[in-house]
N, C-alpha and C positions, 0 to 999 in steps of 0.2 A: 580527458578534456584538456585541450590545449588553450593557452591564453591567446587572445587576439594579438596580431602583430603590433609591436610598439610604435607609438606615434612619433613621428619625427618632425621637429619644427623646421620650416624652410628658412634658413638663415640668408639664403640668397635673395629673399624678398625684402630685406632691410639693408641699409648701407653697411659697408664693412666695419666702420667704427662702432656703430650700434651693435652689430653682430658680435664683435669682440667683447663689448661690455655686457651683453646679454649672457654670453657663455660664462663670463667670470661670475656674474650674479647667480646663474643657475648652479655653479659649482659651490658658491658660498651657501646658498639655500640648502642644497643637498647635504652639506656637511653639518649645517645647523639642525636639519631634520634628523640626521644620523645621531647627532648629540642628544636630541630629544628622545629618540628611541632608546639609546643607551641609558639615558637617565630613567626612563620608564622601566626598563629591565632591572636596573639597580634598586629602584624603589620597590618593585615587585618582589625582588629577592629579600629585602628588609622586611617587607610586610609578611612574607611567608615565615620568616623566622619569628616574627612577633606572634602570629597566629598560632604557631606551634607551641609557644610558651603560654598563650592564653587559652588553655584547653577547655575552660568552662564556658558553657554556652552563653552568648550574649556579650562576653567581655571584649571580644575582638571588635565587634561593631562599635561598642561604646568608646573604645580606645581610639580607633581610627577616626571617628567623627570629632571627638573631643580634642585629640592631640595633633591630628594631621589635617583636620578640615575637609576630609574626603568622605564622600558617600560610599557606602559598602560596595555598591556596584562598581564605582570607579576603582576602588581598591582591588576588587576581584579581577577586573580587566588587567590591572597592572600584574597581579600574581599570575594570571594565565599567560600573559606575554613573557614573564620571566621563565615559567615552566616550558613554554614553547621554545624559547631561545637557548635553553640548556644544551650545551655541546655544539652550538652553532651561532654564538653571539655575534661574531664578525659579519656573518652574512645577514642575519636578522636585523642588525643595526643599520644596514643599507636601505631598509624599507621604512616607509613612514608609519607612525603608530596605528592609523586606521587600517592599514593593510595587515599589520601584525595581529591586530585584534580579530580580524576576519579569519586569518589563518589559524589562530589559536583556538577558534570556536570548535566545540566537539563535533559540530555538524559538517565541518570543512572536509571536502574530499581530499584524500591523500595525494591523488594525481595532480591536482591543482596546486596544493601546497608544495609539492616537490618541484613542479614547473616553475613557480614563482621563485623559489629558492635558487634553482639552477640559473635562472636568468639574472637574478641579483648577483650571484657569485660570478657570473661571466661579465659583469660590468654594465648590464642593461639597466636603464631607468624604468622601473615597473610602476605603472600608474594606478591610482585608485580605480579609474574607469575600467581598465582592462581586467582587473581582478573581480570587480563587481560583475562585469559582462560575463566572465568565465563561470561564476557562481550562478548567475541568472540562467545562462545556458544549461548548465548542469541541472539546475532545479527544473527547467522546462523539460529537458530530456527525461528526467525521472518521472515527472507528472505524465508525460506523453507515454512513456513505457507503462506506467500504471493504468492509464486510460485504455491503452491498447490491450493490456492484460485482462482488464475488466470486461472489455468487449468480447475478447476470446472466451472468457469464463462464462459470459452471458450466452454466447453461441453454444458452448458445450452444454450448459444447463438447459438451453432450449432444446437441443438435440436429445438430451437425456429424458426431458419431460415428454417430448414427442414419442420417443421410443417406448416409454413406459405407458403412454396412452395406447399406442398401437399394440403393445403386448397385452394390455388389459382388454382391448377390443378383440384380439385374437382368442384370448382365453374365454371371453363371454361367448363369442361365436361358436367355439368348440364346445362350451358347455351346453349351448342351445342345441347344437347338432346332436349331442349325445342324449339330451333330454328328449328331443323329437324322435330319435331312433328308439329309445326306451319305450316311449308312448306307442310307437308304431308296432314294436314287438309285442306289447301288451294287448293291443287291438287284435293282432293275429292270433294270440293265444285265446282270446275271448271267442273269436270267430271259430277257431278249431274246436273249442270246448262246447260252444253252444250250437254251432252249425250255422248255416247261412240264413235260414228262416227265422230262427230265434234271435239271431243277432240283428236282423232287420226289424224285428218286432221291438227289441230293446231300443233301437235307435228311434223308431217311430213313437215309442212311449216317452221319449225325452225330447220334446220339441224345442225346449230351451236348453241348448247345450251348456249354458253357463251355470245351470242350476244343479251343481254336483252334489247337493245335499240329498238328493234322491238316491244317489248311489250309496251314500253312507247309510240311509234307512234300509236300502236294499240288503247291504252287507249284514246289518244287524238282524234283519228278518231271516236271512239265510242261516245265520248262526244259531238263532233261536230254534229253527226247524231241525237243524242238525242235532241240537241238544235233546230235542223231543224224540227224534228217531233213535238216538243213542240209548 
């Protein structure tokens, strides 16, 4: 994720004398901001050392609020800034504190961090707006990628559900086909066993084809007669 192109003030739009004064003031402000960032890094280093010495839970918060007048969250920002600046103090000091806090966040993308540091090292003035825009764009791209992935997952799930339903329908149809074939073969066996006339008599004797209980009674009576004959 690349940073937006740096904004350039049009000094040609103001008188030359004013432009000269503005450039000088901008230089002084950047130096002051750099000094503020350096001070924050130094404070953060001191706070880290204090926190390491106050290992018992709660003591660091009490000390920082009572002795430094700082909220714990502010102290933690300073410490993160110091840790972020380790090994690259000179470059980090060129950035304003707000940018440093954003870059030091755990969620900051490494490519954006490196892009900001490279620009600062090359003498570019990196603005809050450009860094915020880069993070916003990265957040949007991530959300968009997640949205598209969810859509793709839903399509895959939908296809899988449809495939399962179709497979279930095929299994049901195949089961019905086999059952119908089994019934047909049973009917043929009955016809072969009884003969055409007796089979016709059996059919005519069962006018209500759904009343299969008659067949159960018929089976029991046949079994009884077999037992008597035996």
